[in-house]
C-alpha positions, 0 to 999 in steps of 0.5 A: 360251424366247425365242431371242436375235436375235443371240448372240455367244459368246467370239468372237476375231478377229485382223487383221494379227497383232493381236488385234482381238476377244478373247473377245467375248460379247454377246446381243441380245434380239429387238425391242431396240436394243443400242449398242456404244460405245468408242474408235477401234480397239477392234474395234467395226466388226470385230464387226459385220462378223463378225456378218454374216460379212463377216469370218470369226471365228477362235474362238467362234461367232455365232448369228442367230435361233438359227442359226449363220451360217457354220457347222453342227454335226456330231458335236459339232464346227463345220464350214464351211457352203457359201457359198450357205447362208451367203449365204441366212442373211446375207440375214436381216441388214441392214447400213448402213455408214459411207459408204453404199456405194450403186451410183453408176450406178444410180438410188435406186430401182434401188439398193433393188430389185436385191437383192430381185430377185436374191437373194429372187427378188422380181418386179421390179414388186413389188420396185419397189412395196416400194421406193417404200414404203420411200422414203416411209418414210425421207422420200425418195419424190420421189428414186426416179429420182435418182442417188445423187451428186445427194443429200446425205450424209444422203439417201444414208444414208437410201437405204442404210437403205431398201436394207437394209430391202428385204431384210426382215431380222430384224436391222439392223446400223449401223456408225457411220451418222452418222460421215461426215455433216456435223453438220446432217445427223446428225439426219435419219438418227437420226430414221429409226433411232429410228422403226425402234426404235419399230417393234420392229426388232432393231438392233445399232448402233455409234455415238458419238452418246451422246444417241441411245444414251441415248434409244434403246438398251435396252442399251449395251456398251463395247468396248475392246481387243477386249473388252467392258469393261462392259454394261447399260442406258444409265442404268447404263453412262452415268450410273454406270459400274462400270469405271474404263475406261468412266468415262475413255472417257465423260469424253472424249465429250459425253453 
């Protein structure tokens, strides 16, 4: 039996007294792309942050590759794992944020190299070789020695993708990867993500790009009010939604 790449089970999370996630369950099979859509404030970004434990969940549990990320089992009960164990497991998950979050004082190459050297203890020369290969993969082989501030938003986001891939993650999380980009730069980032999908990378993507969802996703889930309202293949959810809430949301977005 194949172990799910990500299994989110009845997850609840409150922030500032508001229930942001309310019993969310979602399974991401290995080698597939799951896109999460929904209105602003529906909990999409919080869900991703819970998957890699940038946010601690209040209830439920999340498994990545069959392992609990922030907890272990003892005597039939969950207990908190030491932070060093959490960090080791988190290294299996790549995360690409809306606003790149590159180190502005480091060159593109060093942005990619530092985590493998520090966390995985990869020899620096090997890490640099791998980083250059990744830069070539995202179309930025000539930008290794440039500071991020000299790049366009689309180029910075492609560096951020290469940085996440440098850790050889089992799963990639994308949090609205094109929302901070000018429209003419969106395509270059989506092209890279499409290539990852073609290579069989497991991905959980929060996005508002419905054309991308239709083309790349294996499954799509609509999150609203902290709950999964509807999920299924894009052809079903986008073209023949069974939920009135899904139909209303899709009526307001181009797809």
